[in-house]
C-alpha positions in Angstrom: -13.3 -181.0 229.9 -12.1 -184.6 229.4 -13.5 -184.7 225.9 -11.1 -182.0 224.7 -7.8 -182.6 223.1 -4.8 -182.9 225.4 -3.6 -179.7 224.0 -6.5 -177.7 225.4 -7.9 -179.8 228.3 -7.1 -179.3 232.0 -5.5 -175.9 231.6 -5.3 -173.9 234.8 -5.4 -170.1 235.1 -1.6 -170.1 234.7 -1.6 -171.7 231.3 -4.8 -170.3 229.7 -2.6 -168.5 227.1 0.2 -171.0 226.8 1.2 -171.7 223.2 -0.1 -174.8 221.5 2.4 -177.7 222.0 3.9 -179.9 219.4 2.7 -183.5 219.1 4.3 -185.7 221.7 6.7 -188.5 220.5 7.6 -191.2 222.9 10.5 -193.5 222.1 9.6 -196.9 223.7 13.3 -197.5 224.7 13.2 -194.3 226.7 9.7 -194.5 228.1 8.4 -196.3 231.2 4.9 -197.0 232.3 4.5 -196.5 236.1 1.4 -198.0 237.7 0.8 -196.4 241.2 -0.8 -198.0 244.2 -3.6 -200.0 242.5 -3.7 -202.4 245.5 -6.1 -204.9 247.0 -6.6 -202.7 250.0 -8.2 -200.0 247.9 -10.3 -202.3 245.8 -12.0 -204.1 248.7 -15.4 -202.7 249.5 -16.2 -201.7 253.1 -18.5 -203.9 255.2 -20.3 -200.7 256.4 -23.2 -200.0 254.0 -22.9 -196.2 254.3 -19.2 -196.2 253.6 -19.7 -198.6 250.8 -22.3 -196.3 249.2 -20.0 -193.3 249.7 -17.2 -195.0 247.7 -19.5 -196.5 245.1 -18.6 -193.8 242.4 -14.9 -194.4 242.9 -15.3 -198.2 242.6 -17.4 -197.8 239.4 -14.8 -195.5 237.9 -12.1 -198.0 238.7 -13.8 -201.0 237.4 -15.4 -199.4 234.3 -12.6 -197.1 233.2 -9.4 -196.9 235.1 -8.4 -200.6 235.4 -9.4 -201.4 231.7 -7.3 -198.5 230.5 -4.3 -199.5 232.6 -4.6 -203.0 231.2 -4.5 -201.5 227.7 -1.4 -199.5 228.5 0.3 -202.4 230.1 -0.5 -204.7 227.1 0.8 -202.2 224.5 3.9 -201.3 226.7 4.8 -205.0 227.0 4.3 -205.5 223.3 6.8 -202.8 222.6 9.3 -204.0 225.1 8.8 -200.9 227.2 9.6 -200.9 230.9 6.5 -201.5 232.9 6.9 -200.6 236.6 4.8 -200.6 239.7 4.8 -198.7 243.0 2.9 -199.9 246.0 2.4 -198.7 249.6 3.8 -201.2 252.0 5.8 -201.2 255.2 8.8 -203.5 255.9 7.7 -204.2 259.5 4.5 -206.0 260.7 3.7 -203.1 263.1 4.4 -200.4 260.6 7.0 -198.5 262.6 8.9 -197.7 259.4 6.0 -195.8 257.9 6.3 -192.1 257.2 4.3 -189.6 259.4 1.8 -189.1 256.6 0.8 -192.8 256.8 0.4 -192.8 260.6 -2.0 -189.9 261.0 -5.6 -190.8 262.0 -8.1 -191.2 259.2 -7.9 -192.4 255.6 -4.2 -192.2 255.3 -3.5 -194.3 258.4 -2.3 -197.3 256.5 -0.9 -200.5 257.9 0.1 -202.6 254.9 2.9 -205.0 255.7 4.8 -205.8 252.5 3.8 -209.5 252.4 0.1 -209.0 253.3 -2.6 -209.6 250.6 -3.9 -206.1 251.1 -0.7 -204.5 250.0 -0.3 -206.4 246.8 -1.1 -205.1 243.3 -4.5 -206.3 242.2 -4.6 -209.5 240.2 -6.0 -207.8 237.1 -2.8 -205.8 236.8 -0.3 -208.2 238.3 3.3 -207.5 237.5 5.4 -210.0 235.5 8.2 -211.6 237.5 10.9 -209.5 235.7 9.0 -206.2 236.1 10.2 -203.7 238.7 8.0 -203.1 241.8 8.9 -200.2 244.2 7.8 -200.5 247.8 7.3 -197.1 249.4 6.2 -195.8 252.8 5.6 -192.3 251.4 3.2 -190.7 248.8 5.9 -190.1 246.2 7.3 -193.2 244.6 10.7 -191.5 244.4 11.0 -190.5 248.1 13.0 -193.0 250.0 13.3 -195.5 247.1 15.8 -196.1 244.3 13.3 -195.4 241.6 15.1 -192.3 240.3 18.4 -194.1 240.1 16.7 -197.1 238.4 15.0 -194.9 235.8 18.3 -193.2 235.1 20.3 -196.4 234.9 18.0 -197.8 232.2 17.9 -194.6 230.2 14.3 -193.5 230.8 13.4 -189.9 229.9 9.6 -190.2 229.7 7.3 -191.7 232.4 3.6 -192.4 231.9 1.9 -192.3 235.3 -1.4 -194.0 236.0 -3.1 -195.3 239.2 -4.5 -193.9 242.4 -5.1 -191.6 244.0 -4.7 -188.7 241.6 -4.6 -186.0 244.3 -2.2 -187.9 246.6 0.3 -190.5 245.5 0.0 -189.9 241.7 0.4 -186.2 242.1 3.3 -186.5 244.6 5.1 -188.9 242.3 4.5 -186.7 239.2 5.9 -183.7 241.0 9.0 -185.6 242.2 9.6 -186.9 238.7 9.3 -183.4 237.2 11.7 -182.0 239.8 14.2 -184.7 238.7 13.8 -183.5 235.0 11.8 -186.5 233.7 9.1 -185.8 231.1 5.8 -187.0 232.6 2.5 -187.9 231.0 -0.6 -188.6 233.1 -3.5 -190.5 231.6 -6.6 -188.8 233.1 -8.8 -191.8 232.3 -6.4 -194.3 233.9 -6.3 -192.5 237.2 -8.8 -191.8 240.0 -9.3 -189.8 243.1 -11.9 -190.4 245.7 -14.2 -188.0 243.8 -14.2 -186.7 240.2 -14.0 -183.2 241.6 -10.8 -183.9 243.4 -9.5 -185.7 240.4 -10.2 -182.9 238.0 -8.9 -180.2 240.3 -5.6 -182.0 240.8 -5.1 -182.6 237.1 -5.6 -178.8 236.4 -3.0 -178.1 239.1 -0.3 -180.4 237.8 -0.9 -180.1 234.1 1.7 -178.3 231.9 4.1 -177.5 234.7 4.7 -181.0 236.2 3.3 -183.2 233.4 1.2 -183.3 230.3 -2.3 -184.7 230.9 -3.8 -186.8 228.1 -6.2 -189.6 227.5 -5.2 -193.3 227.2 -6.0 -193.2 223.5 -3.9 -190.1 222.9 -1.0 -191.5 225.0 -1.0 -194.8 223.0 -0.7 -192.7 219.8 2.3 -190.9 221.3 4.3 -194.1 221.5 6.2 -194.8 218.4 
């Protein structure tokens, strides 16, 4: 699936017979790159051997494909003076009492990431520049409870390239929110990851065409003028 052109890949049942789209054209002045939740907490291997083995495919995908592709996107975006933005999960209080309900439930999403803690920071390989905007969120969507929508509007952004983790959670929630606010969204399928490839692929088929356009990193770089 991922070897197909963006015009044919990740089509769901709803869009099997959709017309072939025109080539995408992204004006750098009106386009932002949004890197979502690639934080130290998620790139730290578990001390439990069984859990470490369970997450090994995700870690391999991140190190071998996702992080290098995000680095390429950041480099090109900065070279074209595009807005590079970051979103990260972090709570304002040490005990996390300001977290949303979804980040308090038992299990994987029970996240206690105080904003100044090492675990909540963007990984060093993708570190924001001092002048780049970083949104702190206690929700899945980077627009919910933040000023990101207003910020994008204020600086004249129409197109948002979304990358990061997790495809089926915070990336998808952010994409849907952006689409609902009438932003044109592109998701780079090889610059995102879910816990498994199956979850990743299923979510991309769900959000493609209606909430965003799914394309590869190489294709997306060609869209930028």
